[in-house]
N, C-alpha and C positions, 0 to 999 in steps of 0.2 A: 138731435145729434148731440153728443157731448164728447170731450176729448179729454184726455190727460196725457202729459208728458212724463214718462218714468225713465230715467237715464238717458240714453241713447235711442229711445224708441217712442212713438206716438200711438197711443190706442184711441181708435175712434168708435165710438158706440153709437149705432143708428137705433131709434126707438120710434114705436108707433105714438099714435096722439095720446094713449093712455099711460105713456111713459115705460112700455114694457119693451124690453131689448129684443129688436129683430136680427139683428147681427153686428159685428164687430171685426175690425181690422187693425193689424200693427202696420204701422209705416216705420222703416228704417232707412238707414244711411250705410251703403255697402263700399263706400269710399270714392265712389265715383257718380252715383246717382241715388235718387229717391226710389224705394221700391214698397209696395205693399204686399202683406202676406197673410194668409189664414190658413188654419190647419183644424180639420174637425169632423164633424158628421156631413153626410151627404146634404141632408135638409137644410144645415147651416151655411153650407158653402154655397148651394143652389141659391138660397135667400140672399146671401151677400152679394153674389155675382148678379143677380136681377138688380138689387138696390143701388149697386155702383154703375151698372150700364143704364139704368134710368136716370141716374144723376148726370151721365155723360161719359164715363169711362171708356164705353164702347167694346173693350177687349177682355174684360173679365170674364172668366170660364172657371166654373167648377170642374176641377178634374180629379180622378181617383190615382193615388200613387200607393200601392200597396194596400192596406187597410183604411188609410186616412185619406180624406177629401181636402184638396187644396184650392185656393184662389190666389192668384199673383197679379199684380199690376206694376207698371213701371213708371218712371216719371213722367212720360207723355200722357198716359191714362190718368195719373194723379193731377196732373196740371189741367187736363181737359174738363175736369169737374167744376163747375162755376157755381156751386151752391155756396152763399157767403159764408156760412159757419164752416164749411169744409175748407174754404180758403183761409179763412181767420186760423183754423188749427194747422194748417200746412205752413202759413207764415210763421205762426209761434214756434212750430217745430224748427224750422230752418234757422230762426234767430238764437233758439237754444243751443242749436249744434255749433254756432259760431261762438256763443257764450262760453260753451265748454271746451272750445278749441278743436273741435272735430273737424270744422271747415275753416277756410280763411275768410276774411272781408271780402275779397273779389268774388269768391264762390257764392257766399251769402247775397252779395247784391245781385248776382246774376240769376241765382235761383229765385229771388223775391220779385226780380223784374218779369222772368218768366212765368211765374205763378200769377202776378198781377195782369199781365198781357194775355194769358190764355193760349190755347192752341193755335197752330198755324199762322203764327206770327212771325215774320222775319225782322230780327233786330240788329 
């Protein structure tokens, strides 16, 4: 898995052991929460949903809207994924949002705490 922050979005690329891309997802901030989204072919959407759910998202589904296929996940699913590289990417993205003035310090701290604690933790 590799990731890159571009502007106000995070791009996460999932690769197989040979380094070939299996799937990718964009993570963004909508002003209230983190959200992941993908639009493309049915095969790529189904692969991405499988990868995300295998990693712990549980709610990722490939859906067709018009001619495109989509996968969307919310903050809860993003936080549910406990893969170390994923957590690193999400934390880096939240810190970048703060650095660029998109979120305030209080929101950044809360998100980082939620990411660190994982799902189903009452804080």
